[in-house]
Structure formats: C-alpha cells, structure tokens
C-alpha positions as CSV (number, residue, x, y, z in Angstrom):
1,M,0.0,0.0,0.0
2,F,1.3,3.5,-0.9
3,T,0.6,6.4,1.4
4,Q,1.5,10.0,1.6
5,P,3.5,10.4,3.8
6,Q,5.2,7.1,3.4
7,I,5.0,4.7,6.4
8,A,7.1,1.7,7.3
9,S,6.9,-0.5,10.4
10,I,8.3,-3.7,11.8
11,G,7.8,-5.5,15.1
12,V,6.1,-4.3,18.2
13,T,4.7,-0.9,19.1
14,E,4.9,0.9,22.5
15,Q,1.3,-0.1,23.2
16,D,2.2,-3.8,22.5
17,C,5.0,-3.5,25.1
18,R,2.7,-1.8,27.7
19,D,0.0,-4.5,27.1
20,R,2.6,-7.2,27.9
21,G,3.9,-5.3,31.0
22,R,7.2,-4.6,29.4
23,D,9.2,-1.4,29.8
24,C,11.2,-1.1,26.6
25,P,13.6,1.7,25.8
26,V,12.3,3.9,23.0
27,G,14.4,6.1,20.7
28,T,13.0,8.8,18.5
29,A,14.3,11.2,15.9
30,A,12.7,13.8,13.7
31,Y,13.5,14.1,10.1
32,G,13.9,17.8,10.5
33,D,16.7,17.4,13.0
34,T,19.0,16.0,10.3
35,A,20.7,18.1,7.7
36,Y,18.8,16.3,4.9
37,G,15.5,16.6,6.6
38,W,16.1,20.2,7.4
39,A,16.9,20.9,3.7
40,M,13.6,19.2,2.8
41,E,11.9,21.4,5.3
42,D,10.3,18.3,6.8
43,T,8.3,19.1,9.9
44,A,6.4,15.8,10.4
45,G,8.7,12.9,9.5
46,F,10.0,10.7,12.3
47,C,11.7,7.5,13.2
48,K,11.0,5.5,16.4
49,V,12.9,2.4,17.5
50,L,12.1,0.0,20.4
51,A,14.7,-2.2,22.0
52,E,14.8,-5.0,24.5
53,P,16.3,-3.8,27.9
54,G,19.7,-5.3,28.6
55,T,20.4,-6.8,25.2
56,G,19.5,-3.9,22.9
57,R,17.8,-6.3,20.5
58,I,15.6,-4.3,18.2
59,L,11.9,-5.2,18.9
60,G,10.2,-2.7,16.7
61,A,10.7,0.3,14.4
62,H,8.3,2.8,12.9
63,L,8.9,5.5,10.3
64,M,6.7,8.1,8.8
65,G,8.0,10.3,6.0
66,A,10.0,10.4,2.8
67,Q,11.8,7.2,2.0
68,A,10.4,5.3,5.0
69,P,10.3,1.9,3.2
70,T,14.0,2.3,2.3
71,L,15.1,3.7,5.7
72,I,13.6,0.8,7.6
73,Q,15.7,-1.7,5.7
74,P,18.8,-1.6,8.0
75,L,16.5,-2.0,11.0
76,V,14.8,-5.1,9.4
77,L,18.3,-6.5,8.7
78,A,19.5,-5.9,12.2
79,A,16.4,-7.4,13.8
80,T,16.7,-10.4,11.5
81,L,20.4,-11.0,12.1
82,G,20.4,-10.2,15.8
83,I,22.5,-7.0,15.5
84,D,21.8,-5.0,18.7
85,A,20.9,-1.3,18.5
86,A,24.2,0.0,19.9
87,T,26.2,-2.0,17.4
88,L,24.1,-0.8,14.6
89,A,24.2,2.8,15.7
90,R,28.0,2.8,15.9
91,S,28.6,1.0,12.6
92,P,30.0,3.0,9.7
93,Y,26.7,2.9,7.8
94,W,25.2,6.4,8.4
95,I,26.2,8.9,5.7
96,H,26.2,12.6,6.3
97,P,24.2,14.4,4.9
98,A,21.7,11.7,4.1
99,L,18.3,10.9,5.5
100,T,19.7,7.7,7.0
101,E,20.9,9.8,9.8
102,V,17.4,9.9,11.2
103,V,17.7,6.2,11.9
104,E,21.1,6.6,13.5
105,N,19.8,9.4,15.7
106,A,16.8,7.3,16.8
107,L,19.1,4.4,17.7
108,L,21.4,6.7,19.6
109,D,18.4,8.2,21.4
110,L,17.8,4.7,23.0
111,G,20.7,5.4,25.3
112,L,22.1,1.9,25.1
C-alpha cells in the first residue's frame, strides 16, 4: 500500500509493550533534526525504535516520512540477524548528509 506520507513498520509498538507489561527503551528522531530533513523542510517525519532492555535487541521500528520503506531496511536486517541497536548505531553505515541519519539518531536516542 502506498501512502503520503510514506509509512514503514516492523515488530512491536509501544502499546504492545505496555500491554505485555514490558518497559522497553524507545528512541525517536525527527527528520527535520538531520541536515537532509532540514533541507527538505520536513516538519512531520520521524523514526521510532524500540529495543529490549539489557540486550538492545531491536523489537520494533516505525517510520513516517519520505523514503520510509528504504530507511527501515537496516532495522529489518539488524532485527533479523540479531544485531543490537548500539552496534548498529555505531557502525559506519550512516552517511552525512543523508536521510539515513534519522535512523542513526533514533538508535542513539535509545541510550544503550
């Protein structure tokens, strides 16, 4: 399904975690807080990542905005291969200035 703005999602939501009695770290980042997002004048796009406490395993990720289906791909790969959020955030994957920085910033916002 195609939407405007684009939306991409994997795994659990914050509500899923609350319903299961789990307190999961949540990292968020706004598109407009990156150089690329600022240049696009994006005021609504965001990335949210949920991780498992202790292990940093990615439990869910949600994006809304330009290129969301492409931007979620590294999160899908990390969740599938068991790459924890801290390792992914500190890998030399995030290009500046590119919109992928919004994913990096959400991962770093987890505080893991």
